[in-house]
N, C-alpha and C positions, 0 to 999 in steps of 0.2 A: 319147143326148141330151146327156149331160154333155160328150162329145167335141165336139159342135157348138157348145156354149156356150163352151168353151175356144177353139175355132177362131174364133168370132166376136170374142172378146175380143182374141185375138192380132192379128186383122185390123183391129181398132179401134186398138190401141195402136201398131202399127208405123207408121202415118202420123203419129201424134202425135210419136213419137220422131224420125222423119225430118224433120218440120217443125221441131222443136227444133234438130236438128243443122244444118239448112240455115240457120236464123236465127242460130246461133252462127257459122257460116262468114261470113255476111253482116256480122255484127257485127265480125268480125276485120278486114274490109276498111275499115271506117269506125268512127267513135266514136258509139255509140248509148247514151246514158245513161238514157233514159226507159224505165222498166219497161213502161209502156203500149205503147210502140212495139215493144219486143221481143216482148211478148205478142201483139200484133196480127200482127206478122210471122210468129210461130210458128203462129198459127191459120191465116193465109192460106196459108203454105207447106204445112202439114199437109193442109188441104182440097184444095189444088191437087195435091199428091202423090197423095192418094187418088183424086181424080177422073181424073187422067191415067192412073194405073196400072190403075184399074178399067176404063176405056175400052180401054186396050191389052190387058188380059186378055180382054175380050169380043170385040174386033175384030181383034187381031193374033195373039196367042198366049196360051194359058193359062199359059205359063211366067212371065208378068209377075206372076202371083199370088204367087210367092215373095217378091217385094218388098213385099207386103202382109202378110207373116208366115207365109203358108201357101199352097200352090199352088192349092187349090180353095176356093171360097166355101162356107160352111156350108149344109147342107140342113136346113130346118126341117120338122118333121112336125107336123100338127095333132093335138093330144092329145084335145081335147074337141070334140064336134060344135058347130057354130055354132047359137046359139038362133034360132028362127024368130020373125019379127015383132018 
């Protein structure tokens, strides 16, 4: 279970890092002073990065998972039974 937790953390942090790197590259091409604009760009690129790679992982090849930090998505197991009603 701890392994799946670490795996989910890695697959969460990899798109954030990629979004930040892409925003930095975009910033090099032009002059962006506003922290808000850079933060927004980072969020947009991180979200797009995750969505595109997750789609590619499911529909093209599982190898795209490596670009999300690990090749396979985490598998969660139910620990406690779901309460009725």
